[in-house]
N, C-alpha and C positions, 0 to 999 in steps of 0.2 A: 553625416560622417563627423565622431568623434576626435576631441581630442592626439586621439591617441592613435588613432590612425592614419593623423593627420599629420601627425610627426614623420622626419624622414630618418627611417635609421641612419645610423654616421657608421663606419667599419671603424673600431678602435686605431687610435691610435697607433704606430711601433715607433718601439725604439726599437735598439743595435747599442749596445753596448758594445765595445772596443777595450780589448784589457793586454797589455804586453811590453814587456821592457824598453828602453829609450831605444828610438832608432828600431828598430823594427817593422819599422813604417808605417805603424795608426793614422793617421793622420792625413798619409798619401791615401791610405783605403777610405780614413771617412768622409773625407769630398765626394770619389768618388761616390760612396750608396752612400750618402747626403741628395749629389747631380739623378742616380737612378731612381728613390721611393722617394726624392721632391721633402727632402728632410733637412731640420735645421744643423745647420756640426760646429758643436762645443768645446772643444777644446779644451783641458787643466797646463797647456801652455798660453796660449790666448789669454784666457780668464786669471791667471797669471800674470800675465803682463797687464794688464787694465788694472788690476789692481795694483798690481805693489810695480810702482814707475818704473824706483832703482834696481830691479830682478839682477840687469846683466854684473851688478858691480858687486853682488849677491854670490861667497862658493856656498854650496851642497852644508845642506844642515847646518845653515845660518844663516842670518835674515829674509829674503821672503824662499826660502826652503829648506826655513824651519818644520820643526814640526810641529810649532804650534800650525802657521803659517801656511803651510798647507791642510787645517786640516777644514784653514780660513775657507781655501778656492776651493777640495771637497765639497762645502757646507754652500759657499755662493755653486756651485754647479747645480745641483738636489737643490738651493728652490726656485734656481729658470727652468727645474725639471720640470718642478709642480706644476710654476705656474706656465707652461709650453699645456702638458699633460692638461690642465686645469680648461682650455681653452680648445681642446681638439688637434695641435700642433705634435707632430711626432718628433726627434729628435734623431742622429744617432750622438754619442757621446770615445770618447776620448783620453787616454792619458792612462796612465803608467796606472790605475787601481791597485796601487801593489798588493791592500789587507782583504780581507773575507768580508772582512763592515762593512766598510764603504762599495764593492759590491753590491751587497745585500742592503742595505741602500738604498740603490736604483730601483731592483727588482720592486723593493716592496713598491714603492712611490710608482714606478710602473703597474703596480697590480692595483694600491688605488684606486687606481682612472682604467682598471680590465684592456688595461696597452701586451702590444705583443710586445714581448721581452727576449731577444738571445742575444744570449750573449757570445762575442764571437777570444777565443787564445790571439793574437796576432802573435808569431815569431817565426825568425830569419837567424839564418848560418852566424854564426858571433865570428867571424873572417866579412863578410860581409856589410856585418855594424860595425866594427871597424873600421871600416875601408870607407863605406860611408862617416863614419865621426874626418879622418882621414880628409877628406877632399872635405866637405865641408869646413875644416881647419883653415885649408888650404883659397880654401874661396876668400874669407873672411869678411865677408855676407855676411850678413845680423838674417836674422830670422825667428822663428819664433821659437821654434825649441831653444835650447843652452845649453843638454844635452850631449854633453861626451865620455870615455872612459871612463870615464872615473864613475862618472857619472854613473853609468852604464853595469858597474861594475857594486856598487852601491845599491841600485835597482833588484838585482841582481842576487845578494843577498841579502835582501830582506821583502824580499815578493812569494807572500804570500799562495801556496795553491788553491784552487774551491774546490768546491762542491755540488759549487752551482752546474747547473745543464748546461751544454757551454761547446762548438765546434772549433777547433783550430784550423785557424792556418797561417798555413807557411807562408810571408809576402818573396821568397825567393821563388815563387810558381809564377806563370804568367799569371796574370790579376784577372784578369775576366773568365780561370775559368777557379778564382777564388770568389766574385763575385756571386758566377754558376753556383756556386757551391751553398755563394748562402742562400740564396734563392731559395732553395732545398728544402733548406731547413725550414724558413721562413716558411713556404708553403706546408711545408712535414707539418711544424708546430699550429698554422690554419682549418688541415683536418685534423688535430685531433681535441 
């Protein structure tokens, strides 16, 4: 038996990129996907909190939320993604990924390691998003996300449409149906 035939063919790792406006439910969905597919979960919010300890004292566009610092967060995520894929570990990424170049970079890194890539645009009715922000403010409990209606509006104005292949899910829909849509999209990509 030669070395080539002795090697076990491993499945390509899976990368699911969840993008969308703040408050749409990306992190909730990411946790469910990570459990279902046994993926690492990396979020822009958690990376930001680990890098910038004073994040809660900043406001959008300044400090930890400045354009420069946002890029540090995305660069860190790309480095972690690269490292995970290098070791054959798949992941689900969640964040606004508000610029097309940020999404394209994740796709390029995934392609480098022949990972199966799925872009999921996460949406939600604005009325439900605003209700979530109001409930979060009432609870006055710290969460990973610092987003509020103001941050939502700023990202809504900055969010670039994508030209990449994607599926769109609405988080007002039953979450089991959303997971089924993602499963179907992954199956379709496997057969292509």
